[in-house]
C-alpha positions in Angstrom: 0.0 0.0 0.0 1.3 3.4 -1.0 1.8 6.2 1.6 -0.4 9.2 1.3 0.9 11.7 -1.2 2.1 15.1 0.2 0.1 18.1 -0.8 2.5 20.3 -2.8 0.2 23.3 -3.4 -3.4 24.5 -3.2 -4.7 25.7 -6.5 -7.5 28.2 -7.1 -8.4 30.5 -10.0 -10.3 33.6 -11.0 -11.5 34.7 -7.6 -12.4 38.2 -8.9 -12.4 40.1 -5.6 -14.6 43.2 -5.7 -16.2 45.8 -3.4 -19.6 45.4 -5.1 -21.5 42.1 -5.4 -22.5 41.0 -8.9 -26.2 41.2 -9.6 -26.7 37.5 -9.1 -25.2 37.7 -5.6 -27.0 40.8 -4.6 -28.9 39.0 -1.9 -25.7 38.6 0.2 -26.1 40.7 3.3 -22.4 41.5 3.3 -20.4 41.0 0.1 -17.0 41.3 1.7 -17.9 38.7 4.3 -19.2 36.4 1.5 -15.9 36.6 -0.3 -13.9 36.1 2.9 -15.6 32.7 3.6 -13.8 30.7 0.9 -10.5 32.6 1.4 -10.6 31.6 5.1 -11.2 28.0 4.0 -8.1 28.2 1.8 -6.1 29.6 4.7 -7.2 26.7 6.9 -6.1 24.2 4.3 -2.8 26.0 3.9 -2.2 25.8 7.6 -3.1 22.1 7.6 -0.9 21.1 4.7 1.9 23.7 5.0 2.0 24.5 1.3 1.8 27.5 -1.0 -1.3 28.7 -2.8 -1.3 29.2 -6.5 -4.0 31.4 -8.1 -4.4 31.2 -11.8 -6.3 34.0 -13.4 -7.9 37.2 -12.1 -7.5 38.0 -8.4 -9.4 41.3 -8.7 -12.7 41.6 -10.7 -11.9 44.8 -12.5 -8.9 46.9 -13.1 -9.1 50.5 -14.0 -6.8 51.6 -16.7 -5.0 54.8 -15.7 -2.2 56.7 -17.2 0.3 54.9 -15.0 -1.2 51.4 -15.5 -3.1 49.3 -13.1 -5.1 50.7 -10.2 -7.6 49.4 -7.7 -9.4 51.0 -4.7 -7.3 51.1 -1.5 -10.1 49.4 0.4 -9.9 46.4 -1.9 -6.1 46.2 -1.8 -6.3 46.3 2.1 -9.0 43.6 2.0 -6.8 41.4 -0.2 -3.8 41.9 2.1 -6.0 40.8 5.1 -7.8 37.8 3.5 -5.6 36.3 0.8 -3.5 33.4 2.0 0.2 33.8 3.0 2.7 32.3 0.6 0.5 32.8 -2.4 1.6 33.1 -6.0 -0.5 34.4 -8.9 -0.3 33.6 -12.6 -1.2 36.7 -14.5 -4.5 36.5 -16.3 -5.4 37.4 -19.9 -7.1 40.5 -18.5 -3.7 41.9 -17.6 -2.5 41.2 -21.2 -5.5 43.2 -22.6 -4.9 46.1 -20.2 -1.2 46.4 -20.7 -1.4 45.3 -24.4 1.6 43.1 -23.9 2.5 39.5 -23.0 5.2 40.6 -20.6 4.4 41.4 -17.0 7.3 43.5 -15.5 5.0 45.8 -13.4 2.6 43.1 -12.3 3.2 41.6 -8.9 2.9 37.8 -9.0 4.1 36.9 -5.5 1.8 38.1 -2.7 
């Protein structure tokens, strides 16, 4: 019988954090709490298995194109810092490619 395999990483994708709930989730009494629930579960799994988290795709729902590139509300950035798992890595999404009109990501942080 084979030993249980070690968990190497927790994978998630396209979590689309936002300050405003999409219309189909508008019944949520507190949208930020609703988004925090699965993030807390991921943190519990990370604590249990002592492994990194890899997020493929969009972490934030929308980016606002500005003259200096990517921008998001400070409240949302602070929320992400508080609730995203430690030792998390992100794979940039196609949305970043469209916003920056490039396939390179020098200004995009990929390790959180």
